[in-house]
Every structure is written in C-alpha cells, then in structure tokens.
N, C-alpha and C positions, 0 to 999 in steps of 0.2 A: 779945164778940168785937169788935175794932176794925174800923172801916170800911176802913182801909188794908189790913188782913189779908184782908178779903173781896175787895177788888179784886185783890190779888196772887194769891189763890187762884183767882179767876175768870180772870185772865190766864193762869195756869199751865194751867188746864183747857182754855182756848181753844187754847193752843199745842200741847198734847198731842193735842187733837182734830184740829187742822190737820195735825200730823205723821202721825197715823194715817190721815187721809182723803186724803193726798197721792197715793198710788197710784191711788185711784179717780177723782181729779180730773184727773190727767194721762192723756190718751188717746193716748199714744204707742204705736202698734203697730209692731213691727218688720216691715217688708215684706221678704219673702225672694223673690228672683227665681227663675224656673224653673231658670236655670243654676246658681245657688247650691244649690238643692235637689238637682239632679242630681249635682253634684260631691260634696255631702254624702253622698248615697246611695252613690256610688262609693267614697268613703273608708270608709264603714261596711262595704261588701262586702269591701274589702281587709282591714280589721281582723278581720272574721269569718273570712276565709280564714286569716289568720295565727294566730288563736286555734285554729282547727280543726287546723292543722298542728302546733301545739304540743301539743295534746291527743293527736293521732295519734302523735307521737314519744314522748310519755309512756306511752301505752297500749302501744306497741310495746316500750318498754324494760321494762315490767312483764310482758310476755308475754300481754297480753289479746287481741292481734290475731294471727291465723295468719300465718306468714311469707310465704305465697304471696299473701295479700290486701294486705299492707302496701305493696308497691311500686305496686300498682294504685291504691289509695286515695291514696297520696302524689302520684302522677302526676296524678290528677284534680284534687286540691286545688292543685297547682302550676299546672296549666293555668287554673283559675279565677282564681287570684291574678295570673297573668301577663296574662290578659284584662282584669282590673280595672285593673291598672297601665297597660296599653296605652290603655284608654279614658280614664284620668285624664290621661295624657300628651297624648292627642289633644284632649281637652277644654281643657287648658291652652294648647295650641298654637292652638286656634281662638279662644279668648277673650282671648288676650294673657297671657303667662305671669305668674301671680301670684307664682311663685317668685322672679322677678327683682325684683318689688316688695318682697318680704320681705327679700331679700338687700340691696337698696338701703336699706331701713329699718334693718337691722342695722348696715350700714356708716355710716349717718347718726348712729346713736347713738354710734359710736366703739367701738373694741375696747380692752380693757385692755392696758396695756403689760406686757412680761415682768417688769419689776421689781415691778409691783403684784401679779402672780401669785405671784412669789417671796415677797413679804411676806405674802400671804394663806396660802401653804403653810407658811411658818415659824410663823405664829400657830396654825394648825391643829395642827402637829406639837407645839408647846409645850403646847397645851391637852390633847392626847392623852397626853403624857408626865406631866402633872400628874394626870390622871385615873387613870393606871396606878399612880402612886405612892400614891395614896390608897386604892385598892382593896385589900382584904385577903382577897378570895375570897368564899366562901359559907359560911353556917352549916351545920355537919354535921348539925344536928338538923332544921331547917326548910327549909334551902336558900335563904334570903333573903340578898342581898348584905350584906357587912359591910365596914367600913373596917379598915385595918391597925392603927389605934390603939384599936379597940374591944376591951374586955375581955369584954363580954357582948353577945349578940345583941339588937338592938333589937326584934325581933319576938317571939321566944319566951323570951328571958332566959337561955338556956344560956350557960355560960362558954365562950369561944372559945379 
C-alpha cells in the first residue's frame, strides 16, 4: 500500500470521526422560557380538545354514543376548547402578539402574484391531464394499475 493512500485513508477516517462527534462537541442546549412552555401546553390542550371533538363526532355518527349523552359531552369539550383559546389569546395579549410578528414575516417574504398562481395552476392541470391519459385502469386479475397501452399486466402477466 502506498504512503499517499494511507494518508488519504487516515484523513477520511478523521473527517468521518469529526462529523460523527460534532453533536457531542457542540453543547448548544435550547433554552425554553416558562412563557414558551406554557403557550406550548395551551396549544397541546387545544389540539387534544379538537381531536376529542372529532372522535366524539365520529362515534356519534356510528351510533356508539347514546343520543342523550352526546350533547352533554360535546358541550363539555366545547367549553374546554373555548377556555384554552381564551387563555391563548390572553397569553398572546400579555406577551405581545406573536401572531403579528408571524404576519409581518409572511408579508416580508412577499406574496405570490395572481399570474404566478395561474401559471402554477395551469401546470398542475396539464400534469393531471397527462396522467389521466396514460392510465388504463386496473388489472381485472390482480387489481394493480395498468397503462392504456399495456397488453399484459406487469404484475401478474394476464392479458388486459
């Protein structure tokens, strides 16, 4: 083995070791303030209530919940969700609205113009029409998708 190859291999091993050790060498801990922690907890509570409401609606549609219990449970969940939203609004009002900062950041990035949106929509429509033209449906034997110009299924080999 050539001495140059050994040095290249050694340099490569050192680079890989440095890359792997980088997270351990950097001691950057993200400090979360009490306000951010409280706001995060409020958002989690709101999300939990929304999920519970969706589940309640689904269970009601399936008939798993008695009709007399549904309005009571829904009202309790709505009250919990409203309380969480009130607390989020009060928290944002106390600490300075971060929603305004978010809106300002979005405005700073700039909005897309209507002509750009129309161009994107026309490209999407063209792509969808090309995909529909290529699709030939599904194989009657195995159910896998086939193209319109396929004479045999690519999965099972049955004639289409």
